[in-house]
DRENTORDREN-528906 format. One line per field, with one value per residue (C-alpha): chain; residue in one letter; residue number from 1; x, y, z. Coordinates in steps of 0.25 Angstrom, whole numbers. Layout:
REM DRENTORDREN-528906
chain = (A, ...)
resn = (a, ...)
resi = (NUM, ...)
xx = (X, ...)
yy = (Y, ...)
zz = (Z, ...)
END
This chain:
REM DRENTORDREN-528906
chain = (A, A, A, A, A, A, A, A, A, A, A, A, A, A, A, A, A, A, A, A, A, A, A, A, A, A, A, A, A, A, A, A, A, A, A, A, A, A, A, A, A, A, A, A, A, A, A, A, A, A, A, A, A, A, A, A, A, A, A, A, A, A, A, A, A, A, A, A, A, A, A, A, A, A, A, A, A, A, A, A, A, A, A, A, A, A, A, A, A, A, A, A, A, A, A, A, A, A, A, A, A, A, A, A, A, A, A, A, A, A, A, A, A, A, A, A, A, A, A, A, A, A, A, A, A)
resn = (x, x, x, x, x, x, x, x, x, x, x, x, x, x, x, x, x, x, x, x, x, x, x, x, x, x, x, x, x, x, x, x, x, x, x, x, x, x, x, x, x, x, x, x, x, x, x, x, x, x, x, x, x, x, x, x, x, x, x, x, x, x, x, x, x, x, x, x, x, x, x, x, x, x, x, x, x, x, x, x, x, x, x, x, x, x, x, x, x, x, x, x, x, x, x, x, x, x, x, x, x, x, x, x, x, x, x, x, x, x, x, x, x, x, x, x, x, x, x, x, x, x, x, x, x)
resi = (1, 2, 3, 4, 5, 6, 7, 8, 9, 10, 11, 12, 13, 14, 15, 16, 17, 18, 19, 20, 21, 22, 23, 24, 25, 26, 27, 28, 29, 30, 31, 32, 33, 34, 35, 36, 37, 38, 39, 40, 41, 42, 43, 44, 45, 46, 47, 48, 49, 50, 51, 52, 53, 54, 55, 56, 57, 58, 59, 60, 61, 62, 63, 64, 65, 66, 67, 68, 69, 70, 71, 72, 73, 74, 75, 76, 77, 78, 79, 80, 81, 82, 83, 84, 85, 86, 87, 88, 89, 90, 91, 92, 93, 94, 95, 96, 97, 98, 99, 100, 101, 102, 103, 104, 105, 106, 107, 108, 109, 110, 111, 112, 113, 114, 115, 116, 117, 118, 119, 120, 121, 122, 123, 124, 125)
xx = (413, 411, 402, 407, 400, 402, 395, 394, 394, 380, 379, 373, 379, 383, 385, 394, 396, 409, 407, 418, 413, 421, 415, 419, 417, 430, 437, 437, 432, 432, 419, 420, 404, 401, 385, 380, 372, 364, 370, 357, 363, 374, 387, 382, 388, 376, 369, 378, 373, 360, 365, 378, 371, 362, 365, 367, 360, 348, 341, 343, 331, 339, 335, 349, 356, 363, 369, 383, 394, 404, 419, 424, 436, 438, 443, 437, 425, 413, 397, 386, 373, 362, 352, 345, 333, 344, 357, 369, 370, 382, 389, 387, 392, 403, 409, 405, 413, 425, 424, 425, 436, 444, 441, 447, 458, 462, 463, 469, 454, 448, 445, 446, 448, 439, 438, 433, 421, 405, 401, 414, 412, 420, 415, 421, 417)
yy = (354, 352, 362, 372, 374, 388, 396, 410, 422, 424, 410, 403, 389, 388, 378, 382, 375, 378, 377, 380, 384, 387, 398, 403, 413, 412, 410, 403, 407, 398, 404, 399, 397, 393, 389, 393, 386, 388, 374, 370, 355, 359, 357, 342, 343, 332, 346, 349, 338, 346, 360, 358, 355, 368, 378, 392, 396, 397, 401, 390, 387, 378, 387, 387, 392, 405, 408, 406, 415, 414, 418, 425, 426, 421, 431, 442, 440, 432, 434, 429, 426, 422, 415, 407, 408, 415, 423, 426, 441, 449, 447, 431, 431, 439, 429, 417, 424, 425, 411, 406, 414, 411, 396, 396, 403, 393, 379, 374, 377, 367, 353, 342, 331, 318, 322, 307, 307, 312, 327, 332, 345, 360, 363, 377, 387)
zz = (386, 400, 408, 418, 431, 438, 447, 446, 456, 455, 460, 448, 443, 426, 421, 407, 396, 387, 371, 359, 346, 334, 323, 311, 303, 293, 306, 317, 330, 343, 352, 368, 372, 386, 389, 401, 409, 423, 432, 440, 437, 450, 439, 435, 420, 414, 412, 402, 392, 389, 387, 379, 367, 366, 356, 359, 345, 352, 365, 374, 384, 395, 407, 412, 401, 403, 388, 385, 384, 372, 371, 357, 364, 376, 388, 380, 371, 375, 374, 385, 376, 386, 378, 388, 397, 409, 406, 414, 421, 416, 429, 428, 411, 417, 427, 419, 407, 418, 422, 410, 405, 419, 418, 401, 406, 417, 412, 427, 431, 422, 428, 416, 423, 423, 407, 405, 415, 408, 411, 416, 419, 424, 438, 440, 451)
END
């Protein structure tokens, strides 16, 4: 999926990589996961290529990795896993969750023009 670029109120620029996974334990549950990285490349979607294939099953050694947020019930139940070298503060987690909830609830904000272009990204601030 395309990366989402956002700058937190703490002036920390982040790149969020959305991912969806289906889990089955007798029935299907759709979980929404968002990997979060420090955006040191200034909104360059090329940086996503090396980061999007990393699994959440092991500790990620990328110094820009801040962990991931999983929404079990969008808008209601979420979990932050800070399994990188750096972590978001409680306030940054809350702001990121609020941003993602607002984004998910307002599809008119989604810029999906020029989908033919390689390495498109969302840049929302």
